[in-house]
N, CA, C and O atoms as a GROMACS GRO file, in nm:
protein
  432
    1ALA      N    1  17.255  10.929   9.206
    1ALA     CA    2  17.147  10.835   9.190
    1ALA      C    3  17.152  10.727   9.297
    1ALA      O    4  17.049  10.682   9.347
    2THR      N    5  17.274  10.686   9.332
    2THR     CA    6  17.290  10.584   9.434
    2THR      C    7  17.244  10.638   9.568
    2THR      O    8  17.177  10.568   9.645
    3GLU      N    9  17.280  10.765   9.596
    3GLU     CA   10  17.237  10.825   9.724
    3GLU      C   11  17.086  10.836   9.730
    3GLU      O   12  17.026  10.812   9.835
    4ALA      N   13  17.024  10.871   9.621
    4ALA     CA   14  16.878  10.882   9.617
    4ALA      C   15  16.815  10.745   9.639
    4ALA      O   16  16.714  10.733   9.708
    5ARG      N   17  16.877  10.642   9.578
    5ARG     CA   18  16.824  10.506   9.596
    5ARG      C   19  16.839  10.463   9.742
    5ARG      O   20  16.748  10.404   9.800
    6PHE      N   21  16.958  10.492   9.802
    6PHE     CA   22  16.978  10.458   9.943
    6PHE      C   23  16.882  10.535  10.033
    6PHE      O   24  16.827  10.479  10.128
    7ALA      N   25  16.862  10.662  10.003
    7ALA     CA   26  16.770  10.744  10.081
    7ALA      C   27  16.628  10.690  10.069
    7ALA      O   28  16.554  10.684  10.167
    8SER      N   29  16.592  10.650   9.948
    8SER     CA   30  16.459  10.593   9.926
    8SER      C   31  16.445  10.461  10.002
    8SER      O   32  16.342  10.434  10.063
    9THR      N   33  16.550  10.378   9.996
    9THR     CA   34  16.548  10.250  10.066
    9THR      C   35  16.546  10.273  10.216
    9THR      O   36  16.473  10.205  10.288
   10ALA      N   37  16.626  10.368  10.263
   10ALA     CA   38  16.630  10.399  10.407
   10ALA      C   39  16.493  10.452  10.452
   10ALA      O   40  16.443  10.414  10.558
   11GLY      N   41  16.434  10.538  10.371
   11GLY     CA   42  16.302  10.591  10.404
   11GLY      C   43  16.199  10.480  10.407
   11GLY      O   44  16.113  10.477  10.496
   12SER      N   45  16.206  10.391  10.312
   12SER     CA   46  16.114  10.279  10.306
   12SER      C   47  16.134  10.187  10.427
   12SER      O   48  16.036  10.142  10.487
   13ALA      N   49  16.259  10.160  10.464
   13ALA     CA   50  16.289  10.076  10.581
   13ALA      C   51  16.240  10.145  10.708
   13ALA      O   52  16.187  10.080  10.798
   14GLU      N   53  16.257  10.276  10.714
   14GLU     CA   54  16.210  10.352  10.831
   14GLU      C   55  16.058  10.344  10.842
   14GLU      O   56  16.004  10.329  10.951
   15GLU      N   57  15.990  10.356  10.728
   15GLU     CA   58  15.844  10.345  10.729
   15GLU      C   59  15.800  10.205  10.774
   15GLU      O   60  15.707  10.191  10.852
   16GLU      N   61  15.870  10.102  10.723
   16GLU     CA   62  15.838   9.964  10.762
   16GLU      C   63  15.860   9.944  10.912
   16GLU      O   64  15.780   9.881  10.981
   17ALA      N   65  15.972  10.000  10.962
   17ALA     CA   66  16.003   9.988  11.105
   17ALA      C   67  15.897  10.060  11.188
   17ALA      O   68  15.854  10.011  11.292
   18THR      N   69  15.856  10.177  11.140
   18THR     CA   70  15.754  10.254  11.211
   18THR      C   71  15.622  10.177  11.213
   18THR      O   72  15.554  10.172  11.315
   19LEU      N   73  15.586  10.118  11.098
   19LEU     CA   74  15.463  10.039  11.090
   19LEU      C   75  15.472   9.916  11.181
   19LEU      O   76  15.376   9.881  11.249
   20ALA      N   77  15.591   9.851  11.181
   20ALA     CA   78  15.609   9.733  11.266
   20ALA      C   79  15.597   9.772  11.413
   20ALA      O   80  15.533   9.702  11.491
   21LEU      N   81  15.660   9.884  11.451
   21LEU     CA   82  15.650   9.932  11.590
   21LEU      C   83  15.507   9.967  11.625
   21LEU      O   84  15.461   9.939  11.736
   22SER      N   85  15.437  10.028  11.533
   22SER     CA   86  15.297  10.062  11.557
   22SER      C   87  15.215   9.936  11.579
   22SER      O   88  15.130   9.930  11.668
   23GLY      N   89  15.241   9.833  11.497
   23GLY     CA   90  15.171   9.706  11.513
   23GLY      C   91  15.205   9.640  11.646
   23GLY      O   92  15.117   9.586  11.712
   24ILE      N   93  15.333   9.646  11.684
   24ILE     CA   94  15.375   9.589  11.812
   24ILE      C   95  15.308   9.664  11.927
   24ILE      O   96  15.261   9.602  12.022
   25ASN      N   97  15.304   9.796  11.918
   25ASN     CA   98  15.239   9.875  12.023
   25ASN      C   99  15.090   9.841  12.033
   25ASN      O  100  15.036   9.828  12.143
   26THR      N  101  15.025   9.827  11.919
   26THR     CA  102  14.882   9.792  11.918
   26THR      C  103  14.862   9.654  11.980
   26THR      O  104  14.773   9.634  12.062
   27GLU      N  105  14.948   9.559  11.939
   27GLU     CA  106  14.937   9.424  11.994
   27GLU      C  107  14.965   9.424  12.144
   27GLU      O  108  14.900   9.353  12.220
   28SER      N  109  15.062   9.504  12.186
   28SER     CA  110  15.095   9.514  12.329
   28SER      C  111  14.976   9.570  12.407
   28SER      O  112  14.944   9.521  12.515
   29GLN      N  113  14.912   9.671  12.353
   29GLN     CA  114  14.794   9.729  12.419
   29GLN      C  115  14.681   9.627  12.425
   29GLN      O  116  14.610   9.617  12.525
   30ASP      N  117  14.664   9.551  12.316
   30ASP     CA  118  14.560   9.447  12.314
   30ASP      C  119  14.589   9.342  12.422
   30ASP      O  120  14.499   9.300  12.494
   31LEU      N  121  14.716   9.301  12.431
   31LEU     CA  122  14.753   9.202  12.531
   31LEU      C  123  14.734   9.256  12.672
   31LEU      O  124  14.688   9.184  12.761
   32LYS      N  125  14.769   9.383  12.693
   32LYS     CA  126  14.748   9.444  12.825
   32LYS      C  127  14.599   9.444  12.860
   32LYS      O  128  14.561   9.418  12.974
   33GLY      N  129  14.516   9.475  12.762
   33GLY     CA  130  14.371   9.473  12.784
   33GLY      C  131  14.322   9.334  12.817
   33GLY      O  132  14.237   9.316  12.905
   34GLU      N  133  14.375   9.234  12.746
   34GLU     CA  134  14.335   9.095  12.770
   34GLU      C  135  14.380   9.052  12.910
   34GLU      O  136  14.304   8.987  12.982
   35VAL      N  137  14.502   9.086  12.947
   35VAL     CA  138  14.552   9.052  13.081
   35VAL      C  139  14.465   9.119  13.187
   35VAL      O  140  14.431   9.057  13.288
   36SER      N  141  14.430   9.244  13.165
   36SER     CA  142  14.344   9.315  13.260
   36SER      C  143  14.208   9.248  13.272
   36SER      O  144  14.156   9.233  13.382
   37ARG      N  145  14.151   9.208  13.158
   37ARG     CA  146  14.022   9.140  13.158
   37ARG      C  147  14.032   9.006  13.233
   37ARG      O  148  13.944   8.972  13.312
   38LEU      N  149  14.139   8.933  13.208
   38LEU     CA  150  14.158   8.804  13.276
   38LEU      C  151  14.179   8.823  13.426
   38LEU      O  152  14.129   8.744  13.506
   39MET      N  153  14.251   8.926  13.465
   39MET     CA  154  14.271   8.953  13.607
   39MET      C  155  14.138   8.988  13.674
   39MET      O  156  14.112   8.948  13.788
   40THR      N  157  14.054   9.063  13.604
   40THR     CA  158  13.921   9.095  13.656
   40THR      C  159  13.838   8.968  13.672
   40THR      O  160  13.771   8.951  13.774
   41GLN      N  161  13.843   8.880  13.573
   41GLN     CA  162  13.770   8.753  13.584
   41GLN      C  163  13.823   8.669  13.699
   41GLN      O  164  13.745   8.606  13.772
   42LEU      N  165  13.955   8.668  13.716
   42LEU     CA  166  14.014   8.592  13.826
   42LEU      C  167  13.968   8.648  13.960
   42LEU      O  168  13.933   8.572  14.051
   43SER      N  169  13.969   8.779  13.974
   43SER     CA  170  13.922   8.842  14.098
   43SER      C  171  13.776   8.808  14.125
   43SER      O  172  13.739   8.778  14.239
   44GLU      N  173  13.693   8.813  14.021
   44GLU     CA  174  13.551   8.781  14.037
   44GLU      C  175  13.535   8.634  14.076
   44GLU      O  176  13.452   8.601  14.161
   45ALA      N  177  13.614   8.546  14.015
   45ALA     CA  178  13.605   8.404  14.047
   45ALA      C  179  13.649   8.379  14.191
   45ALA      O  180  13.588   8.298  14.261
   46LYS      N  181  13.753   8.450  14.235
   46LYS     CA  182  13.800   8.434  14.374
   46LYS      C  183  13.691   8.480  14.471
   46LYS      O  184  13.666   8.414  14.572
   47LEU      N  185  13.628   8.592  14.441
   47LEU     CA  186  13.522   8.643  14.528
   47LEU      C  187  13.404   8.546  14.532
   47LEU      O  188  13.348   8.520  14.639
   48LYS      N  189  13.368   8.491  14.415
   48LYS     CA  190  13.259   8.394  14.410
   48LYS      C  191  13.295   8.269  14.491
   48LYS      O  192  13.212   8.216  14.564
   49HIS      N  193  13.419   8.224  14.477
   49HIS     CA  194  13.464   8.107  14.551
   49HIS      C  195  13.458   8.134  14.702
   49HIS      O  196  13.413   8.048  14.779
   50GLN      N  197  13.502   8.251  14.744
   50GLN     CA  198  13.497   8.286  14.887
   50GLN      C  199  13.354   8.290  14.936
   50GLN      O  200  13.323   8.242  15.045
   51LYS      N  201  13.264   8.349  14.855
   51LYS     CA  202  13.123   8.356  14.892
   51LYS      C  203  13.062   8.217  14.900
   51LYS      O  204  12.992   8.184  14.996
   52ASP      N  205  13.091   8.134  14.798
   52ASP     CA  206  13.038   7.997  14.798
   52ASP      C  207  13.091   7.918  14.918
   52ASP      O  208  13.016   7.844  14.982
   53THR      N  209  13.219   7.934  14.948
   53THR     CA  210  13.280   7.865  15.061
   53THR      C  211  13.214   7.910  15.191
   53THR      O  212  13.182   7.827  15.277
   54ALA      N  213  13.194   8.040  15.205
   54ALA     CA  214  13.129   8.092  15.326
   54ALA      C  215  12.987   8.036  15.340
   54ALA      O  216  12.944   8.003  15.450
   55GLN      N  217  12.915   8.027  15.228
   55GLN     CA  218  12.780   7.972  15.232
   55GLN      C  219  12.781   7.823  15.269
   55GLN      O  220  12.696   7.777  15.346
   56MET      N  221  12.878   7.750  15.216
   56MET     CA  222  12.887   7.607  15.250
   56MET      C  223  12.922   7.588  15.397
   56MET      O  224  12.868   7.500  15.464
   57VAL      N  225  13.014   7.671  15.446
   57VAL     CA  226  13.052   7.661  15.588
   57VAL      C  227  12.932   7.695  15.676
   57VAL      O  228  12.906   7.627  15.775
   58ALA      N  229  12.858   7.800  15.639
   58ALA     CA  230  12.740   7.838  15.717
   58ALA      C  231  12.636   7.727  15.715
   58ALA      O  232  12.576   7.696  15.818
   59ALA      N  233  12.614   7.666  15.598
   59ALA     CA  234  12.517   7.558  15.588
   59ALA      C  235  12.562   7.438  15.671
   59ALA      O  236  12.482   7.374  15.738
   60PHE      N  237  12.693   7.408  15.666
   60PHE     CA  238  12.747   7.299  15.747
   60PHE      C  239  12.727   7.327  15.895
   60PHE      O  240  12.681   7.240  15.970
   61GLU      N  241  12.760   7.448  15.938
   61GLU     CA  242  12.746   7.484  16.080
   61GLU      C  243  12.600   7.477  16.123
   61GLU      O  244  12.569   7.431  16.233
   62GLN      N  245  12.510   7.523  16.036
   62GLN     CA  246  12.367   7.518  16.068
   62GLN      C  247  12.321   7.372  16.079
   62GLN      O  248  12.248   7.336  16.172
   63GLY      N  249  12.364   7.290  15.984
   63GLY     CA  250  12.329   7.148  15.988
   63GLY      C  251  12.386   7.080  16.111
   63GLY      O  252  12.319   6.998  16.174
   64LYS      N  253  12.509   7.113  16.144
   64LYS     CA  254  12.574   7.055  16.261
   64LYS      C  255  12.500   7.095  16.388
   64LYS      O  256  12.477   7.013  16.476
   65ALA      N  257  12.462   7.222  16.397
   65ALA     CA  258  12.387   7.268  16.514
   65ALA      C  259  12.254   7.194  16.526
   65ALA      O  260  12.212   7.158  16.637
   66LYS      N  261  12.186   7.171  16.412
   66LYS     CA  262  12.059   7.097  16.415
   66LYS      C  263  12.082   6.954  16.461
   66LYS      O  264  12.008   6.901  16.544
   67VAL      N  265  12.186   6.890  16.406
   67VAL     CA  266  12.216   6.752  16.445
   67VAL      C  267  12.250   6.746  16.594
   67VAL      O  268  12.205   6.657  16.666
   68ASP      N  269  12.330   6.843  16.640
   68ASP     CA  270  12.366   6.847  16.782
   68ASP      C  271  12.241   6.864  16.869
   68ASP      O  272  12.228   6.799  16.973
   69ALA      N  273  12.149   6.952  16.825
   69ALA     CA  274  12.026   6.974  16.902
   69ALA      C  275  11.939   6.848  16.899
   69ALA      O  276  11.883   6.808  17.001
   70ASP      N  277  11.928   6.786  16.781
   70ASP     CA  278  11.850   6.662  16.771
   70ASP      C  279  11.910   6.553  16.858
   70ASP      O  280  11.838   6.478  16.924
   71LEU      N  281  12.042   6.543  16.857
   71LEU     CA  282  12.111   6.443  16.937
   71LEU      C  283  12.088   6.468  17.086
   71LEU      O  284  12.065   6.375  17.163
   72ALA      N  285  12.096   6.594  17.125
   72ALA     CA  286  12.071   6.627  17.266
   72ALA      C  287  11.928   6.592  17.304
   72ALA      O  288  11.904   6.538  17.412
   73GLY      N  289  11.832   6.622  17.215
   73GLY     CA  290  11.693   6.589  17.241
   73GLY      C  291  11.673   6.438  17.250
   73GLY      O  292  11.602   6.389  17.337
   74SER      N  293  11.736   6.365  17.158
   74SER     CA  294  11.725   6.219  17.159
   74SER      C  295  11.789   6.160  17.285
   74SER      O  296  11.736   6.067  17.345
   75THR      N  297  11.902   6.216  17.323
   75THR     CA  298  11.970   6.169  17.444
   75THR      C  299  11.884   6.192  17.567
   75THR      O  300  11.873   6.105  17.654
   76ALA      N  301  11.822   6.309  17.574
   76ALA     CA  302  11.733   6.340  17.688
   76ALA      C  303  11.612   6.245  17.687
   76ALA      O  304  11.571   6.196  17.791
   77ALA      N  305  11.557   6.221  17.568
   77ALA     CA  306  11.442   6.131  17.558
   77ALA      C  307  11.481   5.989  17.598
   77ALA      O  308  11.405   5.921  17.667
   78CYS      N  309  11.599   5.945  17.556
   78CYS     CA  310  11.646   5.811  17.595
   78CYS      C  311  11.668   5.804  17.745
   78CYS      O  312  11.633   5.704  17.809
   79ALA      N  313  11.727   5.908  17.802
   79ALA     CA  314  11.750   5.909  17.947
   79ALA      C  315  11.617   5.903  18.022
   79ALA      O  316  11.604   5.832  18.122
   80ALA      N  317  11.518   5.976  17.973
   80ALA     CA  318  11.386   5.973  18.036
   80ALA      C  319  11.323   5.835  18.022
   80ALA      O  320  11.260   5.786  18.116
   81ALA      N  321  11.340   5.772  17.905
   81ALA     CA  322  11.284   5.638  17.884
   81ALA      C  323  11.353   5.537  17.975
   81ALA      O  324  11.287   5.448  18.030
   82VAL      N  325  11.485   5.548  17.990
   82VAL     CA  326  11.558   5.459  18.080
   82VAL      C  327  11.511   5.478  18.224
   82VAL      O  328  11.494   5.382  18.298
   83GLU      N  329  11.490   5.603  18.262
   83GLU     CA  330  11.443   5.633  18.398
   83GLU      C  331  11.304   5.574  18.420
   83GLU      O  332  11.276   5.515  18.524
   84GLU      N  333  11.217   5.590  18.321
   84GLU     CA  334  11.082   5.534  18.329
   84GLU      C  335  11.086   5.382  18.337
   84GLU      O  336  11.015   5.321  18.416
   85ALA      N  337  11.170   5.321  18.253
   85ALA     CA  338  11.183   5.174  18.255
   85ALA      C  339  11.235   5.126  18.390
   85ALA      O  340  11.190   5.024  18.441
   86SER      N  341  11.329   5.198  18.446
   86SER     CA  342  11.384   5.162  18.577
   86SER      C  343  11.276   5.171  18.685
   86SER      O  344  11.266   5.085  18.772
   87SER      N  345  11.197   5.277  18.677
   87SER     CA  346  11.087   5.295  18.772
   87SER      C  347  10.985   5.182  18.758
   87SER      O  348  10.938   5.128  18.858
   88MET      N  349  10.952   5.147  18.633
   88MET     CA  350  10.856   5.038  18.610
   88MET      C  351  10.913   4.906  18.662
   88MET      O  352  10.839   4.825  18.718
   89ARG      N  353  11.041   4.885  18.643
   89ARG     CA  354  11.103   4.762  18.693
   89ARG      C  355  11.091   4.756  18.846
   89ARG      O  356  11.059   4.651  18.902
   90GLY      N  357  11.117   4.869  18.910
   90GLY     CA  358  11.103   4.874  19.056
   90GLY      C  359  10.962   4.840  19.100
   90GLY      O  360  10.943   4.764  19.195
   91ARG      N  361  10.861   4.895  19.031
   91ARG     CA  362  10.721   4.867  19.065
   91ARG      C  363  10.687   4.720  19.039
   91ARG      O  364  10.614   4.657  19.116
   92LEU      N  365  10.740   4.665  18.929
   92LEU     CA  366  10.716   4.524  18.898
   92LEU      C  367  10.782   4.434  19.002
   92LEU      O  368  10.723   4.334  19.044
   93GLU      N  369  10.903   4.468  19.045
   93GLU     CA  370  10.969   4.389  19.149
   93GLU      C  371  10.889   4.393  19.280
   93GLU      O  372  10.876   4.291  19.348
   94GLU      N  373  10.835   4.511  19.312
   94GLU     CA  374  10.751   4.522  19.433
   94GLU      C  375  10.625   4.438  19.418
   94GLU      O  376  10.586   4.367  19.511
   95ALA      N  377  10.562   4.444  19.300
   95ALA     CA  378  10.441   4.366  19.277
   95ALA      C  379  10.471   4.216  19.283
   95ALA      O  380  10.391   4.138  19.335
   96LEU      N  381  10.586   4.176  19.231
   96LEU     CA  382  10.626   4.035  19.236
   96LEU      C  383  10.647   3.991  19.380
   96LEU      O  384  10.606   3.882  19.419
   97LEU      N  385  10.710   4.074  19.457
   97LEU     CA  386  10.734   4.043  19.598
   97LEU      C  387  10.601   4.030  19.673
   97LEU      O  388  10.581   3.938  19.752
   98VAL      N  389  10.510   4.126  19.648
   98VAL     CA  390  10.378   4.120  19.711
   98VAL      C  391  10.307   3.992  19.667
   98VAL      O  392  10.244   3.926  19.750
   99GLY      N  393  10.316   3.958  19.540
   99GLY     CA  394  10.254   3.835  19.488
   99GLY      C  395  10.312   3.712  19.554
   99GLY      O  396  10.238   3.620  19.586
  100LYS      N  397  10.443   3.707  19.578
  100LYS     CA  398  10.506   3.593  19.644
  100LYS      C  399  10.457   3.582  19.788
  100LYS      O  400  10.426   3.473  19.837
  101ILE      N  401  10.450   3.696  19.854
  101ILE     CA  402  10.403   3.695  19.995
  101ILE      C  403  10.259   3.646  20.001
  101ILE      O  404  10.226   3.564  20.086
  102LEU      N  405  10.175   3.697  19.912
  102LEU     CA  406  10.036   3.651  19.911
  102LEU      C  407  10.026   3.503  19.878
  102LEU      O  408   9.945   3.430  19.936
  103ALA      N  409  10.109   3.459  19.783
  103ALA     CA  410  10.108   3.316  19.748
  103ALA      C  411  10.149   3.230  19.867
  103ALA      O  412  10.091   3.125  19.892
  104GLU      N  413  10.250   3.276  19.941
  104GLU     CA  414  10.294   3.202  20.059
  104GLU      C  415  10.184   3.198  20.165
  104GLU      O  416  10.162   3.095  20.228
  105LYS      N  417  10.117   3.311  20.185
  105LYS     CA  418  10.009   3.316  20.286
  105LYS      C  419   9.893   3.226  20.246
  105LYS      O  420   9.833   3.158  20.330
  106ILE      N  421   9.862   3.227  20.117
  106ILE     CA  422   9.752   3.143  20.068
  106ILE      C  423   9.792   2.996  20.081
  106ILE      O  424   9.710   2.912  20.120
  107ALA      N  425   9.915   2.966  20.050
  107ALA     CA  426   9.961   2.827  20.053
  107ALA      C  427   9.977   2.780  20.197
  107ALA      O  428   9.962   2.661  20.225
  108GLY      N  429  10.004   2.866  20.281
  108GLY     CA  430  10.021   2.811  20.402
  108GLY      C  431  10.028   2.838  20.536
  108GLY      O  432  10.047   2.747  20.617
   0.00000   0.00000   0.00000
């Protein structure tokens, strides 16, 4: 009777151990699936970040090129305005000189 009781207890313990192992295996598979899902999300997030970064860099480069072009255009326009002002100053100085000469001739 004792052997039968031990055999029954051993069988029951074996069944419990088998059920526990089955539960652990199921939980392990669930965790592996969750880790795989998270790794996929991480990869997708990294790709999105790389794409977003590339778009920001491209937008920055495009904006910089526009600013550089605008600056070059403004610089050229300023240089032309300075040249025009210098030319006008030269003409005004000539006109002033002519006016002084005429004033001197009229005066005397």
